[in-house]
C-alpha positions in Angstrom: -7.7 41.1 124.9 -9.7 38.6 123.6 -7.7 35.7 124.6 -7.8 37.0 128.4 -11.9 37.4 127.8 -12.0 33.9 126.5 -9.9 32.5 129.8 -12.1 34.4 131.8 -15.8 33.2 130.1 -13.9 29.5 130.5 -12.9 29.7 134.2 -16.6 31.1 134.8 -18.3 28.9 133.2 -16.1 26.2 134.7 -17.6 28.1 139.1 -14.7 29.5 139.5 -15.1 32.4 141.7 -13.2 35.5 142.2 -11.1 35.4 145.0 -9.3 38.1 146.8 -5.8 37.1 148.6 -4.1 39.3 150.7 -0.3 39.4 148.3 -1.1 37.9 145.6 -2.2 41.4 143.1 -2.8 39.0 140.1 -6.7 37.9 139.2 -7.3 34.7 141.3 -9.6 32.8 141.1 -10.8 29.7 143.6 -13.2 26.4 143.3 -14.5 25.3 146.4 -15.5 21.7 145.0 -12.0 20.6 143.4 -9.9 23.2 145.7 -8.1 24.6 142.9 -6.6 28.1 142.5 -5.8 29.4 139.7 -3.6 32.8 139.5 -3.5 35.0 135.8 -0.5 36.7 135.0 -1.2 39.0 132.5 1.6 41.0 131.8 3.6 41.7 128.2 6.2 39.4 128.8 9.6 39.7 126.5 11.8 36.9 125.8 15.5 37.1 126.9 17.5 34.8 129.3 15.9 36.7 132.4 11.8 35.6 131.2 12.1 32.4 133.0 13.7 33.6 136.6 11.2 36.5 136.5 8.4 33.8 136.4 9.7 32.1 139.0 10.6 34.3 141.4 7.2 36.1 140.8 5.8 32.3 141.5 7.7 31.5 144.6 6.6 35.2 146.0 2.6 33.7 145.6 4.4 30.6 146.9 4.7 31.6 149.8 2.0 33.8 150.9 0.1 30.3 149.4 1.9 28.5 152.1 0.6 30.5 155.0 -2.8 30.7 154.2 -4.4 27.2 155.3 -7.5 27.6 153.2 -5.6 27.1 149.4 -3.5 23.5 148.7 -0.2 24.7 147.4 -0.6 21.6 145.0 -4.3 22.6 143.1 -2.5 25.9 142.1 -1.7 27.0 139.2 -0.5 29.7 137.2 -1.7 30.6 134.2 0.5 32.7 131.7 -0.9 35.4 129.0 1.4 35.8 126.6 -0.2 38.2 123.5 0.9 37.5 120.1 3.7 38.7 119.2 5.3 39.1 115.7 8.1 36.3 115.6 5.9 33.4 117.4 7.8 32.5 119.6 6.8 29.5 121.7 6.8 30.6 125.6 6.1 26.7 126.3 9.9 26.3 127.9 8.7 28.3 131.2 5.8 25.2 131.6 8.5 22.7 131.9 10.5 24.8 135.0 8.5 23.0 137.6 10.4 25.2 140.3 7.6 26.6 143.1 3.9 26.6 141.2 2.7 24.4 138.1 2.6 27.2 134.8 0.6 27.2 131.9 1.8 29.5 129.1 -1.3 30.7 126.9 -0.6 31.5 123.8 -3.8 30.9 122.2 -7.8 30.0 122.6 -5.8 26.2 122.0 -3.9 26.7 124.8 -6.9 27.1 127.0 -8.2 24.0 125.4 -5.6 22.3 127.3 -6.7 23.3 131.3 -7.6 20.1 132.2 -9.3 21.2 135.7 -11.2 24.0 133.8 -13.0 20.7 131.9 -14.5 22.3 129.1 -16.6 19.5 127.1 -15.0 18.0 124.7 -17.9 18.1 122.1 -16.8 22.2 122.8 -13.1 22.0 122.6 -13.8 19.3 118.8 -15.5 22.4 117.8 -13.0 25.1 118.4 -10.5 23.2 117.6 -12.4 22.5 114.1 -13.5 25.7 112.9 -9.3 27.0 114.1 -7.8 24.0 111.6 -10.7 24.9 108.6 -9.3 27.7 106.6 -12.4 28.6 104.0 -12.2 30.0 100.7 -14.9 31.8 101.2 -17.6 33.5 103.5 -20.4 31.3 101.5 -18.7 27.8 102.4 -17.8 29.0 105.5 -21.6 29.9 106.4 -22.7 26.9 104.7 -20.3 24.3 107.0 -21.4 26.3 109.7 -25.3 25.9 108.4 -24.4 22.0 108.1 -23.1 21.4 111.5 -25.7 23.1 113.1 -28.4 21.3 111.2 -26.5 18.2 113.2 -24.2 17.6 109.9 -22.0 16.4 112.7 -24.1 14.0 113.8 -26.5 12.4 111.5 -26.4 11.8 107.9 -28.9 14.6 106.6 -31.2 13.6 104.0 -31.5 15.2 100.6 -34.4 16.8 100.8 -32.1 18.7 104.6 -29.4 19.9 102.2 -31.0 21.5 99.8 -33.2 23.5 102.0 -30.1 24.9 103.5 -29.0 25.8 100.6 -31.9 27.5 99.5 -31.6 29.2 102.7 -28.4 30.8 102.4 -28.5 31.5 98.4 -26.2 29.1 98.3 -26.3 28.5 94.0 -27.1 31.8 93.5 -23.6 31.8 91.4 -22.7 35.5 93.0 -19.3 34.2 94.4 -17.5 36.8 97.2 -14.0 35.5 96.7 
């Protein structure tokens, strides 16, 4: 459930308000500034030939409700479909390509949250998440060293030898003990 928590954090950071719309049974958020309406479908979905139609039927029902409610713009409505990790690493992005009823985004991991254009996640935040997820560390000491260098501004400027030595001393990097 960490994925839904991360999504909710990003939605709250983007100043969306939790709203209730009669006839929509899913968590719904609205941004009064840009008029975007987000609907989160957080059900466990399974891969089968009926999945696309099931999702589209739900989207069709939501679309009909929104068409009747003049407060919301149908063209600014996004259906966010969360998929819990599965053991088969199936990709559900074909759901997004089906443009019937509502615009849909499939969210299978934190990187998918970063591609939601209406959340306006800052580029530095995106870059940090992408770097952290793409780097695999051979030991906790190396990971700690990397994070300390980054936190001391090592991505924005060249650190002096004294600054690097201080970081190495602070984390006892040169002690020679290994946690492999």
